[in-house]
Every structure is written in C-alpha cells, then in structure tokens.
C-alpha positions as CSV (number, residue, x, y, z in Angstrom):
1,M,0.0,0.0,0.0
2,I,1.2,3.5,-0.8
3,K,1.1,5.6,2.4
4,V,-0.3,9.1,2.0
5,L,-0.2,12.3,4.1
6,I,-2.8,15.0,3.3
7,L,-1.8,18.6,4.1
8,D,-4.6,21.1,3.9
9,D,-5.6,23.7,6.5
10,D,-9.3,23.6,5.5
11,P,-10.9,20.7,7.4
12,M,-13.7,20.3,4.8
13,V,-11.3,20.1,1.9
14,A,-9.1,17.7,3.7
15,E,-12.1,15.5,4.4
16,F,-13.1,15.5,0.7
17,N,-9.5,14.5,-0.2
18,K,-9.6,11.8,2.3
19,R,-12.9,10.4,0.9
20,Y,-11.6,10.6,-2.6
21,L,-8.4,8.8,-1.6
22,Q,-10.5,6.0,-0.1
23,E,-12.1,5.4,-3.5
24,V,-8.8,4.7,-5.2
25,E,-7.3,1.2,-4.7
26,G,-3.7,0.8,-3.4
27,F,-3.5,3.8,-1.1
28,E,-3.6,4.1,2.7
29,L,-4.1,7.4,4.6
30,V,-1.4,7.9,7.2
31,D,-2.5,11.2,8.6
32,I,-4.0,14.7,7.9
33,A,-1.9,17.8,8.7
34,K,-3.2,21.4,8.9
35,S,0.2,23.2,8.8
36,Y,3.8,23.1,7.7
37,N,4.9,22.1,11.2
38,E,2.3,19.4,11.7
39,A,3.3,17.9,8.3
40,L,7.0,17.8,9.3
41,E,6.0,16.2,12.6
42,V,4.2,13.4,10.7
43,I,7.0,13.0,8.2
44,N,9.6,12.7,11.0
45,H,7.7,10.0,12.8
46,K,5.7,8.0,10.3
47,E,6.4,6.4,6.9
48,V,5.0,8.6,4.1
49,D,5.3,7.7,0.4
50,L,3.1,10.4,-1.1
51,L,2.1,13.8,0.1
52,L,-1.1,15.5,-1.2
53,L,0.0,19.1,-0.7
54,D,-1.9,22.4,-0.6
55,I,0.1,25.7,-1.1
56,Y,-2.0,28.3,0.7
57,M,-1.9,28.1,4.5
58,A,-1.0,30.2,7.6
59,G,2.7,30.4,8.3
60,K,5.0,28.6,5.9
61,N,3.3,27.5,2.7
62,G,3.3,24.2,0.9
63,L,6.0,25.1,-1.6
64,E,8.3,25.8,1.4
65,L,7.6,22.4,2.7
66,L,8.2,20.8,-0.7
67,Q,11.6,22.6,-0.8
68,Q,12.4,21.4,2.7
69,I,11.6,17.8,1.7
70,R,13.9,17.9,-1.3
71,K,16.8,19.1,1.0
72,K,16.5,15.9,3.1
73,D,17.9,12.8,1.3
74,K,16.4,10.5,3.9
75,W,12.8,11.6,2.9
76,K,11.9,9.6,-0.2
77,I,8.5,11.3,-0.6
78,D,6.6,12.0,-3.8
79,V,4.3,15.1,-3.9
80,I,1.1,15.8,-5.8
81,L,-0.1,19.4,-5.4
82,V,-3.8,19.8,-4.7
83,T,-4.3,23.5,-4.5
84,A,-6.2,26.6,-5.6
85,A,-2.9,28.2,-6.7
86,D,-3.1,28.5,-10.5
87,D,-0.4,31.1,-11.1
88,V,2.5,30.1,-13.4
89,D,5.1,30.8,-10.8
90,S,3.7,28.4,-8.3
91,I,3.2,25.7,-10.9
92,Q,6.8,26.1,-12.2
93,T,8.2,26.1,-8.7
94,A,6.3,22.9,-7.8
95,L,7.5,21.2,-11.0
96,R,11.1,22.3,-10.5
97,Y,11.0,20.7,-7.0
98,G,9.8,17.5,-8.4
99,A,6.0,17.5,-8.0
100,V,4.7,14.5,-9.9
101,D,1.3,16.1,-10.6
102,Y,-0.6,19.4,-10.1
103,I,-4.3,19.5,-9.4
104,I,-6.0,22.9,-9.3
105,K,-9.0,23.4,-7.0
106,P,-11.9,23.0,-7.6
107,F,-11.6,19.6,-9.3
108,E,-13.7,16.6,-10.1
109,F,-13.0,13.1,-8.7
110,E,-12.1,11.9,-12.2
111,R,-9.0,14.2,-12.3
112,F,-8.0,13.1,-8.8
113,N,-8.4,9.5,-9.7
114,Q,-6.4,9.9,-12.8
115,A,-3.5,11.5,-10.9
116,L,-3.5,8.8,-8.2
117,T,-3.9,5.9,-10.7
118,T,-1.1,7.2,-12.9
119,Y,1.1,7.6,-9.9
120,R,0.3,4.1,-8.6
121,E,1.2,2.5,-11.9
122,K,4.5,4.4,-12.2
123,N,5.4,3.7,-8.5
124,H,4.7,0.0,-9.1
125,L,6.9,-0.1,-12.2
126,L,9.8,1.7,-10.5
127,T,9.8,-0.3,-7.3
128,K,9.3,-3.7,-8.8
129,Q,11.9,-3.7,-11.5
130,N,15.6,-3.2,-11.4
131,S,16.0,-1.8,-14.9
132,L,13.8,-0.6,-17.8
133,K,14.2,-0.6,-21.6
134,Q,14.0,2.7,-23.4
135,E,10.7,1.8,-25.0
136,E,9.2,0.9,-21.7
137,L,10.5,4.0,-20.0
138,D,9.2,6.2,-22.8
139,R,5.7,4.6,-22.9
140,K,5.0,4.1,-19.2
141,I,6.9,6.9,-17.5
142,F,7.3,9.7,-20.1
143,H,4.2,8.8,-22.2
144,Q,6.1,9.5,-25.4
145,N,3.6,7.5,-27.4
146,E,0.7,9.9,-26.5
147,K,1.5,12.1,-29.6
148,K,0.6,9.2,-31.9
149,Q,-2.3,8.0,-29.7
150,M,-4.5,11.0,-30.6
151,S,-5.2,9.7,-34.1
152,L,-5.6,6.0,-35.0
153,P,-4.1,4.6,-38.2
154,K,-6.2,5.1,-41.3
155,G,-9.1,2.7,-41.5
156,L,-9.4,2.1,-37.7
157,T,-12.1,3.5,-35.6
158,S,-12.2,4.0,-31.8
159,N,-15.6,2.3,-31.5
160,T,-14.4,-0.9,-33.1
161,L,-11.1,-0.7,-31.2
162,Q,-13.1,-0.5,-27.9
163,V,-15.1,-3.6,-28.8
164,I,-11.9,-5.6,-29.6
165,V,-10.1,-4.4,-26.5
166,N,-13.0,-5.5,-24.3
167,A,-12.9,-8.9,-25.9
168,I,-9.1,-9.1,-25.3
169,L,-9.5,-8.0,-21.7
170,E,-12.0,-10.9,-21.2
171,K,-9.2,-13.3,-22.1
172,E,-7.1,-12.0,-19.2
173,A,-3.7,-13.7,-19.5
174,E,-4.9,-16.5,-21.9
175,P,-3.3,-16.5,-25.4
176,F,-5.7,-15.9,-28.2
177,S,-5.8,-15.8,-32.0
178,T,-7.2,-13.3,-34.5
179,D,-9.9,-15.9,-35.4
180,E,-11.1,-16.2,-31.8
181,I,-11.5,-12.5,-31.4
182,A,-13.1,-12.1,-34.8
183,E,-15.7,-14.8,-33.9
184,Q,-16.3,-13.3,-30.5
185,V,-16.9,-9.7,-31.7
186,Q,-18.4,-10.6,-35.1
187,V,-15.9,-8.5,-37.1
188,S,-14.1,-9.8,-40.1
189,R,-10.7,-11.5,-39.5
190,V,-9.0,-9.0,-41.8
191,S,-10.3,-6.1,-39.8
192,V,-9.5,-7.6,-36.4
193,R,-6.0,-8.4,-37.7
194,K,-5.4,-4.6,-38.3
195,Y,-6.5,-3.7,-34.8
196,I,-4.4,-6.4,-33.2
197,K,-1.4,-5.3,-35.3
198,Y,-1.9,-1.7,-34.0
199,L,-2.1,-2.9,-30.4
200,K,1.0,-5.0,-30.9
201,E,2.9,-2.0,-32.4
202,I,2.1,0.3,-29.4
203,G,3.4,-2.4,-27.1
204,V,0.4,-3.6,-25.2
205,L,0.1,-7.0,-26.9
206,G,2.8,-9.7,-27.3
207,E,3.0,-12.1,-30.2
208,R,4.2,-15.6,-30.5
209,M,4.1,-18.2,-33.3
210,T,3.0,-21.8,-32.8
211,Y,2.0,-24.6,-35.2
212,G,-1.5,-25.9,-35.7
213,A,-2.7,-29.5,-36.1
214,I,-1.7,-29.7,-39.7
215,G,1.7,-28.0,-39.2
216,R,0.7,-24.6,-40.4
217,P,2.0,-21.6,-38.4
218,V,-0.5,-19.9,-36.1
219,Y,0.1,-16.5,-34.5
220,L,-1.1,-16.2,-30.9
221,Y,-1.3,-13.0,-28.9
222,V,-1.0,-12.3,-25.2
223,N,-1.9,-9.3,-23.1
224,K,1.3,-7.6,-22.0
225,D,0.1,-4.2,-20.7
226,L,-3.5,-3.8,-21.8
227,T,-5.9,-2.7,-19.0
228,K,-8.9,-0.4,-19.0
229,S,-6.6,2.4,-17.7
230,T,-4.0,1.9,-20.5
231,F,-6.7,1.8,-23.1
232,Q,-8.2,5.0,-21.9
233,N,-4.8,6.6,-22.3
234,L,-4.9,5.8,-26.0
235,F,-7.2,8.8,-26.6
C-alpha cells in the first residue's frame, strides 16, 4: 500500500480529499496535517510515500515544505499538489522541486483518480523492476507515445477498437488468435488483424508463433500491458 499524508488547512477540503483517496485502490491514509509544522512532525515519525499538498496556509506555505523535503535525502516522498494556486510561478516552482502532478481546485473526482492511478502505476513499475528498456521508459513513464495516440491509423475507428479491446480483456492472460477475437466480436478477421497489429505496435500485446494440427503456423497474442486504464490513455 502507498502511504499518504494529506496537508490542507481547510478541514472540509481535507475530508473531501480523504474520501476521494479511499475510493482509489492501493492507497492508505497515514495522517492529515493542517500546517507546515504538523506535516513535518508526521513525516519525521511516520512512513510517508506520497504527500497531497496544498500551497496556501497560515505560516510557511506548501512550496516551502516541498523545498524542505527535497533538501533531506532521507525523505523519499513524492508530492502531488492539490491547491487553488493557479499562477504560473507556483506551478513552475512545484515542478522544479519534483512534484509528480498538479491538481487545481476545484476539481472533479475523475481528475483526482487519474492522478493517483497514474502515480500508482509508475510507482509499481519503478519499485518492482531493477531496470527498464528505453521503449518501456518512454511509454510508461514519459508517455512519449501519446502524440501518436491521438489519431488511429487510417481505416481504424475508436468504437471498433473499444469492442476488440473489451474482448481481449476478457481473455485476461490467456493467449488468443485473431480468429477467436473475430468470432467473438463478429468482425471480419481481416479487420481484427489490423486492430491487433496496432495494439502490438504500441506495445500492449505480445505475439508468438506456434503450429496448428496440420503443421501450419498460427500466431497467438497475449496481453502484456493492456488494461482499462492503458486503453483510456490511448485517446
């Protein structure tokens, strides 16, 4: 579980953030702080992985706390700003001190959920593996493939892709063929092959060749990194 500290001097907003956090899987609330000093007290005595940080508060502000955290090598804490501060100077300062996301109040749960889900996936990747390939780093951490995700290859539609992705997700980790998906979704094999080729090219499907009963090669596909979340990020 990712251990979270919320810092917001408005009890009502802090409670909203707490409730939102409880809706996102994989996170555990450690404490709620109302000031710079209270937050430091928690950080010094409890394990904190992620800080949800407001900027505006009495006394020292949230950016000063972020700066202090970065000065201490012993504190391995990631920070997501959740604040009404929408001025460019605050945003730039937060990013320069390593904030992993910046949510401007007021916000909807969907934006909060997106930030936490993206952080959880990156955190899992960086804590469970010793090394990363460039392609994996670009796609999962820096989202370099997002530029080409905005428009599908010619001849493909998002609606049909959605149908095919749903069919693949039902397979879970089980290998599947183009024919199986085509039969399941009632789309021609030629069309399904184009969509599966696209999903393979962007790295979410793996491919392997085997031989059928009469010795003819058959290509099977397996889900490598295709989830509802990664599919939503395609658009």
